[in-house]
N, C-alpha and C positions, 0 to 999 in steps of 0.2 A: 504494500500500500504506500502511496506517496505520503510524505511527511512534510510539515512546515518547520523550517529551520531558520529562525531569525539570527542565530549566532553564526559568525563567519570565521572564527578563529581556525576551525578545522580546515577550511578552504586554504587559508594562507599556509598552514603547516603542510598540507598535501602538495600544493603547488611548489613550495620551496623545496620540499623533500624530493619531488620528482625532477625538478629542473636541475638541482645540484647533481643528482646521480646520472641524469641523462647527459649532462654536459661535461662529465669528466672524460677528457681525451684518453684513449687507450695508451698513447705513447707516454703518458705521465704516470702510469701505474707500474710500480716496480722500482728497483734501485740501481739497475744497470746503468753505468755511465753513458752508454750509447743511447739510452732512452731519455736522458736529461735534455731540456730544451737548449737551443743555441740561437745565435744571430738575433738578439732581442732588438726591438724597435719600439718607439713611441710615435703615435700619429694623432693628428687632430683634423677635423673636417667640419666645414661650415656648409649647411644646406639651406636651400630655398626651393620650395616646390608647390605644386598644385594639390588640392584636396578634392577628391571626387565627391560629387553630390549624390551619394547613394541612399540618403534618407532625408526626411523632411527637416530634421533639426539641422543637418549640415547645409541644407539649401536655404535656411532662414525662414521657413514657413511656420514660425511660432511667434508668440507675442513679443519676445525680445527682438525678433526680426534680424538677428545677426547672421550673415551668410559666411559660413566657414569654407572659404575656397582657397586659402593660402596658408602655408605653414613655414616655419623656420626651425632650424635645429643646429646644435653644436655638439660634437662628439669628441671624446678623448679615449684613446685605445692604447693598450699595451699588448704586444704580440711577440712571437718568436717563431723561428723555423725549426725543423728537426735537426738533431745533432748530425754533423757531417759523417759520422761513422755508422749511423743507423741505416737499416735497410729502407726505412721510410724516406730518408733523404735521397738515397740512390734512385728510388722510384719516383719520388715527388720532390725534386730539388727546390722548387719554387713554392711549395705549399707552406702555409703558415696558419697559426691559430692563436687565440688569446681572448682577452676580455675587454669590455668597453663600458662606458657610461655615456648616456645621451640625454640632453636636456632639450625639450621641444617647446617652441613658442607657437601656440595654436591661435593666438589673437583674441581669445575669450577666456581669460583666467577666472572670471567670476562664475560662469556657467559650464564651461567645458574643462578648464584646467590646463596647466602646463606640466605635463608628466615628465618624470625622471625615469629613465630606463637603464637597467643593468642587463647585460647580455654576453653571451659567448659568441665569438666570431671564428669563421674558418674560410680560407680562400686559397687561391692558387692562380698561376698564370694560365690563360687560355691561348694566347698567341704572343710570342716574343719577336718583336720586329727588329730589335738590335740590342746591343749590350745596355743601352740606356732606356729604350722605349718598350713597354709591354702592356698588353691588355689582360686584365685579370677579373675573376669573379670573386665576390665575397658574400657570404650568408651570415646573418645574425639571428640568434634565437634567444629570447630572454623575457623579462617581465617589466612592465611599465607601471609606475606608482604615481598617484596624485590626481586621478580623474575626479571631477565633481559629480556627486551622485544625483540621480533623478529624483526630484521632489517638486512636483508642480504646485503644491500648496505654498511653497516658498519661491515660486517663480522659476524653478530650474526644470527645463524640458529636455535634458540631455538623454535622448533615447539612443544615442550612438554608443556611449561607453558608461552610461549612468547606473548600470546595475551594480557595479562594484567599483571601488576606488583603485583596483588593480586589474590589469589585463595582460594578455600574452602579446609580445611584440615579435613580428617576423619581418626581416628586411632581406631583400635580394638586390645586389648591386653589380654593375659593371664599372670597373675602374681602369682608367688609362693613366699609367704611371711613367714619369720621366725622371730618370736618375740624374740629378744636377751634378753631384760629386759623390764620393764614397759615403758621405754622411747624410746628405739630404736628397729627398725625392718629392717631387710635386705630383699631385693626383687630381684628375677630373673624374667626377662620379655621376652616375645616373642609376636610378633604381625604382623599386616598388616597396612600399611599407604597408603593413596591415596591423591594426590593433583590434583585439576581440577577446572576450572571455569564453567563447565557444558555447553560448547559451547556458552557461552554468548558472547565471542569474540575470534576469531581465530587468530593464530593457538592455538589449545588446545588438544594435543594428551594425556596429562596427565602423571603423574608419579606414579608408584606403587613401594612400598618398603616392604621388609621383615626385620624388625629390631629386634635385640636381645640386651638385656641390663642388667645392674646391678644397683641397687639403694639402697638408705637408706631413711627411714621414721622416723621422730622424732615427738613423741606425746607430746603436751603441757598438763600439768596437768593430767597425767594418773590416779592419785589417785581418781579423780572425776568421773571416768568411772563406775558409778554404777546406778542402777535403783532407781528413786525417788519413794516416797510413793504415791503421787498423780499422777494418770494416766488419760489420755484421754480415753474415751470409744472406743472400737474397732468398726469401722464402719461395719454394717451388710453387708455381701456379699450374693447376690442372682445371680444365673445363669441367663443370659439374652441373648436375640438376639438383638444386637445393629445394627441398620441401620445407617450407617455412610455416610453422604453426604459431599463431599469435592470439593473444586474448587481452581484453581490457574491460574494466567496469568503471562507470562514472555516473554522474547525474546530470540532468538538464531541467530547464523550465520551459513553459509553453504559454504563449499569449492566448487570451480568450479570443476566439475568432469573430465574435459578434461586434461589428464596428459601430453599432448604435449605442454601445455601452461607453461610458466616459473612459478616456484613454488610461488615466491613472489606475482605474480599476481593472483594466484588461491585463496589466503587467502584474500578475499575481505572484505569490511567493511559495508556490507548491513545487517540490522537487520530485522528479520521476527517475526511476532506476533505468539505466541503459547499460547493456553489455554486448560485446561483439566477439565472435570466434571466426578466425580466417585461416584458410588453408591455401597456400600459394606455391605451386611448383614453378620455381624461378630458374631459368637458364643463366648460369654464371658464365657469360660468353667471353669476357675479357676481365682483367683485374678490376676495371672501373665500372663495368656495366652488367646489370642483371635485368631480366625482363621475363614476363610470363603472366598467365591468368591468375585470378584469385576468386575463390568462393567465400563470400562474406555472409555469415549468419548473424543477423542483427536483431536484438530485442530492445524495444522501446516501450516503456510503460505508458508513455503519453500518446502512443499511436491510437487514433480513433477515440481518444477520451472526449467525453462530453462535459463542457464547462458552462455554467450559467450562474447568474446572481439572483438572489431572492428579490422579489418585487421592490422591497424598500432599500435595496443595494447595501444592506448591512453586512452580508456575508456571501461567500461564493460556495457553490456546491458543485460536485463533480461525480462522474460515473465512469469507471474504467471500462474499456472494451473487453469482450470475452478474451480469455487467455491466448487463444490461437491467433486472434486478430492483431496481437501486439508483435508478432514475429515478421521478419522480413528477410528474404534470401536474395542476394544479389550476385551478379557476375561482373567482374571488373578486369581491366587491363592494367598491369602494374609495371612501372619502370623504376629502377634504382641506380643512383650514382654511388658507387662503393669507394669510400675514402677512409684513410686512417683517422681515428677519432670518431667523427660523426659521419654517417651516411644519410643521404636524403632520398626520399621516394615520393611518388605520386601515383594516384589511382583514378581512373575514370570508369564508373560502373553504372549498371542498370538494374533496378529492383524487379525481380521476377514475380515475387509474391508480396505485394504491398497493397492492402485494401484502403490505405489512406492516400488520397491523391492531392491533398492540399499543398504539399511541398514539391510534388513531382517525383518521377521515378528515377531520374538521372541524379547520381551522387558523385562527389569528388572527395578525395582524401589527400591531404598533404602532411607529411610527417618526417621525422628524423629518428635514427636508431643508433645505439651505441652498444657494441658487443662487450660483454663482461668476460667472456672467454670465447673459444672458437665456435661455440654453438649457441650459448645463452645471450640474449640481448634485451635491453630496455628500449622501448620506443614510445613516442609521443607525437601528437599532431591534432588536427582538426578535421572533422567530417562535415561536409556541407552539401546542400542541394542547389541545383541550378546556378552554381558559381556565386551564390549570393546569400543563401539562408543557412546560417550555422546550425547544425544539429547537435553537436557536442564537441568538447575538447577532451582529450584522453591521454592517459599515461598507462602503459601496459607492459607485458612481458611476452617474449617470443623465444622460440627454439628452432634451430636450423638442423635438419637432417641432410647431411651431404651424401650425394651419390655421384662419385667421380666417373667421368666419361672417358672412354678410350680415345 
């Protein structure tokens, strides 16, 4: 049965616990000297970008009338590459990872907030034009703190991120770097940013940004950027068919569909149980690429739920659908970029048995995974419908059964 949970401390503990363990790079586990980080750098970046008008609050269609169409941010990062004697460096000599802090200026500190984000970053070169000029990608995954909460009785109509003062942050960047000298490098950046709590608490329409920026990177001890004589042996790669079994359990909330009811009453505080079991036969074709189909068994307690208010609007009543109508079986195509530390994956799927058509049958999953050993991994991500409606955010466990091919 769904339960009303006014206290949020359990959410903060759960998110922090999951993010910390999800974001521990494998290369930092253990005490071998070849696993210790090297080539440290500090970087800063100033961003200016557009905010997509994906909901009425961002468009300015509320009493305060503020249109949120621009944003600015400043970020400070500390990163490092792999140790030159490690096998990771030999295979990914330009890969780096680290941590960062980002302060966003949203232009509406009273009703939206100016969040501070803490995140893990990972990147590498995509194309090296010369010794000085290179194009690289960078992914950030973390948490943003400081959103103003939705409270229309006090004049705050933040339906974008107002469900909680904390949200998940996902950034994807392309960066063009120019090495000015051994110590300094200039960067031009363009990317996509997304803030959401994955419908863990409503309202949560999300915020999408398209940032552009300029930055500088300072390398500490660049004279030591050289390959050592002693090297770890390269791990042998064999093509394999990896059967991946993964599971997660989480909660979500759901808006009352009756639009004739006052909006503040439609964002109710009822939590519904959600869990998912997936079996994915993935062809590990190269060191960096996995792909294959996935069967996703999805249980959503809110599926086909009936929600209504009493005539005097004093309380909300609900009725869960029959047990079998809460299940959903989907088929999806899955692709994964395999990297040391975090690997990233995405899925595009279609629900075969879904009696609730309000959100649509097409679903998408974006996530990251970190292996604790050769088989066991932690993964986390967001599941959405129609590229816009978040169904849930999740943190789960998975296990890989390797079947090596001749």
